[in-house]
C-alpha positions, 0 to 999 in steps of 0.5 A: 507516088512521086516523080523527079524530072531531069534534063541535061545537055550531056549524057554523063551529066544526066547519069551523075544527076540521076545517080546522086538522086538515087543515092539520096532517095530512101524510097522504092524506085518504080520506073525510070523513063529515058529520052533523047531529043535533038535539034538543029540550029544552023549547022549546030546540033543540040542534044537534050537528054532527059529522064523521069524517075517514078518512086515512092517515099517511105514515111 
């Protein structure tokens, strides 16, 4: 069993990164965990979109 972590500042970038990974993975996807965090710096809001893909590779 393996994990792959993703961290992007925009949800579309995260979606593209995960889809690219899933297309290239020849194993079985066990689960995908998704999380959004927000921080405030002055008047600016900073978003962090992250995901963890848990998968098994076929040898």
